[in-house]
Backbone as CSV, one residue per row, in Angstrom:
resi,resn,N_x,N_y,N_z,CA_x,CA_y,CA_z,C_x,C_y,C_z
1,MET,0.256,-42.848,-57.198,-0.015,-41.806,-58.156,1.295,-41.379,-58.815
2,PRO,1.331,-41.413,-60.136,2.570,-41.073,-60.825,2.819,-39.566,-60.888
3,ASN,4.074,-39.209,-60.839,4.508,-37.836,-61.078,5.290,-37.825,-62.373
4,ASP,5.086,-36.782,-63.158,5.722,-36.702,-64.459,5.835,-35.224,-64.831
5,ILE,6.487,-34.952,-65.942,6.516,-33.596,-66.487,5.094,-33.275,-66.930
6,LEU,4.558,-32.151,-66.474,3.194,-31.780,-66.812,3.146,-31.107,-68.179
7,LEU,2.069,-31.393,-68.899,1.850,-30.838,-70.230,0.673,-29.873,-70.188
8,ASP,0.669,-28.908,-71.115,-0.472,-28.001,-71.208,-1.546,-28.624,-72.099
9,GLU,-2.596,-27.857,-72.390,-3.716,-28.390,-73.182,-3.325,-28.753,-74.610
10,ASN,-2.166,-28.275,-75.078,-1.666,-28.610,-76.417,-0.591,-29.694,-76.370
11,PHE,-0.473,-30.345,-75.231,0.506,-31.408,-75.005,1.952,-30.912,-75.097
12,GLU,2.161,-29.639,-74.783,3.497,-29.059,-74.716,3.939,-29.041,-73.255
13,PRO,5.227,-29.283,-72.977,5.695,-29.267,-71.583,5.478,-27.912,-70.928
14,GLN,5.026,-27.930,-69.681,4.869,-26.697,-68.912,6.224,-26.344,-68.296
15,ILE,6.627,-25.080,-68.436,7.925,-24.628,-67.939,7.714,-23.403,-67.063
16,LYS,8.401,-23.389,-65.924,8.354,-22.240,-65.015,9.766,-21.953,-64.551
17,ASP,10.196,-20.725,-64.684,11.541,-20.296,-64.294,12.624,-21.154,-64.955
18,GLY,12.383,-21.565,-66.195,13.366,-22.331,-66.947,13.407,-23.817,-66.648
19,ASP,12.515,-24.306,-65.781,12.478,-25.731,-65.447,11.124,-26.326,-65.789
20,PHE,11.139,-27.629,-66.078,9.891,-28.342,-66.294,9.104,-28.378,-64.996
21,ILE,7.798,-28.311,-65.106,6.931,-28.448,-63.939,6.596,-29.919,-63.770
22,ILE,6.840,-30.450,-62.581,6.574,-31.846,-62.260,5.346,-31.903,-61.366
23,GLY,4.485,-32.880,-61.590,3.305,-33.010,-60.741,2.575,-34.310,-60.993
24,GLU,1.482,-34.508,-60.267,0.666,-35.714,-60.400,0.104,-35.763,-61.815
25,SER,0.234,-36.918,-62.465,-0.028,-36.966,-63.902,-1.005,-38.043,-64.356
26,THR,-1.790,-38.609,-63.453,-2.727,-39.670,-63.856,-3.675,-39.184,-64.948
27,TYR,-4.331,-38.048,-64.726,-5.277,-37.520,-65.711,-4.577,-37.251,-67.051
28,GLN,-3.373,-36.725,-66.982,-2.606,-36.435,-68.194,-2.302,-37.717,-68.963
29,HIS,-1.941,-38.782,-68.273,-1.669,-40.060,-68.933,-2.937,-40.601,-69.584
30,GLN,-4.063,-40.474,-68.890,-5.328,-40.941,-69.451,-5.664,-40.171,-70.726
31,LYS,-5.521,-38.868,-70.672,-5.811,-38.022,-71.827,-4.899,-38.374,-73.005
32,THR,-3.633,-38.583,-72.722,-2.680,-38.933,-73.773,-3.049,-40.264,-74.417
33,LEU,-3.397,-41.252,-73.606,-3.807,-42.552,-74.147,-5.070,-42.440,-74.990
34,LEU,-6.018,-41.625,-74.562,-7.262,-41.465,-75.306,-7.031,-40.853,-76.683
35,PHE,-6.177,-39.844,-76.753,-5.970,-39.138,-78.013,-4.942,-39.795,-78.937
36,ALA,-4.048,-40.607,-78.391,-2.990,-41.222,-79.201,-3.567,-42.280,-80.145
37,GLU,-3.116,-42.235,-81.373,-3.463,-43.262,-82.355,-2.420,-44.366,-82.277
38,LYS,-2.816,-45.562,-82.587,-1.854,-46.656,-82.623,-0.769,-46.291,-83.639
39,GLY,0.486,-46.513,-83.256,1.613,-46.187,-84.123,2.286,-44.866,-83.789
40,GLU,1.694,-44.050,-82.933,2.295,-42.756,-82.592,3.460,-42.880,-81.626
41,PHE,3.495,-43.916,-80.814,4.597,-44.124,-79.878,5.557,-45.146,-80.483
42,LYS,6.741,-44.694,-80.879,7.702,-45.597,-81.493,8.095,-46.746,-80.576
43,SER,8.198,-46.466,-79.271,8.619,-47.503,-78.337,7.548,-48.565,-78.118
44,ASN,6.276,-48.228,-78.388,5.194,-49.192,-78.238,4.103,-48.842,-79.246
45,PRO,4.258,-49.281,-80.489,3.351,-48.862,-81.560,1.912,-49.355,-81.441
46,THR,1.626,-50.278,-80.522,0.247,-50.748,-80.371,-0.513,-49.983,-79.287
47,THR,0.135,-48.992,-78.679,-0.484,-48.209,-77.606,-1.322,-47.069,-78.172
48,GLY,-2.482,-46.833,-77.578,-3.338,-45.708,-77.943,-4.747,-46.149,-78.264
49,VAL,-5.713,-45.365,-77.795,-7.124,-45.654,-78.046,-7.534,-45.155,-79.422
50,GLY,-7.051,-43.997,-79.820,-7.438,-43.430,-81.110,-8.877,-42.935,-81.088
51,THR,-9.172,-42.046,-80.172,-10.529,-41.547,-79.963,-11.165,-41.017,-81.244
52,ARG,-10.389,-40.407,-82.098,-10.943,-39.803,-83.321,-11.710,-40.807,-84.168
53,LYS,-11.232,-42.052,-84.224,-11.905,-43.037,-85.077,-13.266,-43.450,-84.525
54,TYR,-13.518,-43.181,-83.250,-14.801,-43.540,-82.648,-15.817,-42.414,-82.723
55,LEU,-15.426,-41.240,-83.195,-16.333,-40.104,-83.243,-17.499,-40.321,-84.198
56,GLU,-17.293,-41.109,-85.218,-18.345,-41.336,-86.205,-18.978,-42.722,-86.072
57,THR,-18.825,-43.346,-84.940,-19.371,-44.677,-84.753,-20.582,-44.633,-83.845
58,SER,-21.392,-45.620,-83.946,-22.537,-45.741,-83.041,-22.333,-46.945,-82.124
59,LYS,-21.065,-47.234,-81.809,-20.732,-48.398,-80.994,-19.960,-47.976,-79.745
60,PRO,-20.640,-47.355,-78.780,-19.946,-46.915,-77.573,-19.349,-48.074,-76.769
61,ASP,-19.912,-49.277,-76.897,-19.370,-50.428,-76.166,-17.965,-50.788,-76.649
62,GLU,-17.744,-50.708,-77.956,-16.409,-50.979,-78.501,-15.414,-49.922,-78.039
63,PHE,-15.863,-48.685,-78.003,-15.038,-47.571,-77.539,-14.645,-47.782,-76.081
64,ALA,-15.613,-48.123,-75.238,-15.350,-48.365,-73.819,-14.396,-49.545,-73.639
65,ARG,-14.568,-50.578,-74.428,-13.683,-51.751,-74.339,-12.245,-51.363,-74.670
66,GLU,-12.056,-50.585,-75.716,-10.712,-50.161,-76.115,-10.062,-49.304,-75.029
67,ILE,-10.841,-48.400,-74.433,-10.320,-47.574,-73.344,-9.882,-48.461,-72.184
68,ARG,-10.745,-49.370,-71.788,-10.443,-50.268,-70.667,-9.171,-51.079,-70.937
69,LEU,-9.027,-51.618,-72.145,-7.840,-52.417,-72.497,-6.566,-51.581,-72.438
70,GLU,-6.607,-50.375,-72.979,-5.413,-49.520,-73.000,-5.030,-49.047,-71.604
71,PHE,-6.016,-48.694,-70.796,-5.723,-48.265,-69.434,-5.143,-49.418,-68.620
72,PHE,-5.712,-50.613,-68.772,-5.204,-51.788,-68.073,-3.763,-52.083,-68.498
73,ALA,-3.486,-52.006,-69.802,-2.139,-52.263,-70.316,-1.135,-51.244,-69.780
74,ASP,-1.598,-50.052,-69.444,-0.736,-49.006,-68.906,-0.583,-49.106,-67.386
75,GLY,-1.246,-50.094,-66.780,-1.102,-50.319,-65.348,-2.181,-49.705,-64.483
76,MET,-3.275,-49.280,-65.089,-4.364,-48.668,-64.329,-5.415,-49.696,-63.953
77,GLN,-6.060,-49.422,-62.851,-7.231,-50.182,-62.420,-8.439,-49.321,-62.763
78,VAL,-9.313,-49.821,-63.618,-10.498,-49.068,-64.024,-11.636,-49.438,-63.076
79,ASN,-12.012,-48.492,-62.219,-13.096,-48.727,-61.262,-14.460,-48.570,-61.917
80,SER,-14.589,-47.587,-62.781,-15.824,-47.421,-63.544,-15.506,-46.689,-64.835
81,LEU,-16.285,-47.002,-65.853,-16.107,-46.400,-67.169,-17.457,-46.369,-67.845
82,LYS,-17.851,-45.195,-68.303,-19.125,-45.063,-68.999,-18.917,-44.227,-70.250
83,VAL,-19.411,-44.740,-71.359,-19.441,-44.001,-72.614,-20.904,-43.945,-73.029
84,ASP,-21.484,-42.740,-73.055,-22.906,-42.653,-73.397,-23.107,-42.598,-74.905
85,GLU,-24.357,-42.498,-75.336,-24.679,-42.518,-76.769,-24.097,-41.345,-77.534
86,ASN,-23.742,-40.258,-76.817,-23.088,-39.102,-77.450,-21.568,-39.199,-77.360
87,LEU,-21.074,-40.332,-76.896,-19.664,-40.628,-76.715,-19.007,-39.750,-75.649
88,ALA,-19.803,-39.232,-74.724,-19.248,-38.536,-73.561,-18.667,-39.608,-72.632
89,ILE,-17.468,-39.366,-72.148,-16.737,-40.380,-71.360,-16.673,-39.964,-69.904
90,THR,-16.980,-40.910,-69.025,-16.807,-40.733,-67.591,-15.921,-41.876,-67.115
91,ILE,-14.761,-41.526,-66.548,-13.779,-42.543,-66.167,-13.355,-42.358,-64.718
92,ASP,-13.286,-43.466,-64.005,-12.674,-43.493,-62.688,-11.621,-44.598,-62.761
93,ALA,-10.372,-44.192,-62.936,-9.275,-45.152,-63.059,-8.046,-44.599,-62.336
94,ILE,-7.318,-45.491,-61.682,-6.111,-45.107,-60.950,-5.009,-46.106,-61.237
95,TYR,-3.777,-45.677,-61.014,-2.652,-46.592,-61.138,-2.578,-47.443,-59.882
96,LYS,-2.326,-48.731,-60.070,-2.235,-49.662,-58.939,-0.931,-49.475,-58.200
């Protein structure tokens, strides 16, 4: 399980007593990958699911495939992944 600087709901670093808060960050990494558009990370411009582009689609299978590919590329093992017709996501994925 990775530890990293924790972010708040606005993706801003959490700070306590003048220091960054460090903690388990698997869920945070998943959330970041889901919301990131391709091209947002200069160091790896092909990274990111780009969830916004799937909001108006009726192809949950393509959405699930993209999530699975991005999580795998980030080093996660996807145990289960479900995207329903309303695009609600249920993910069970961990870092190997």
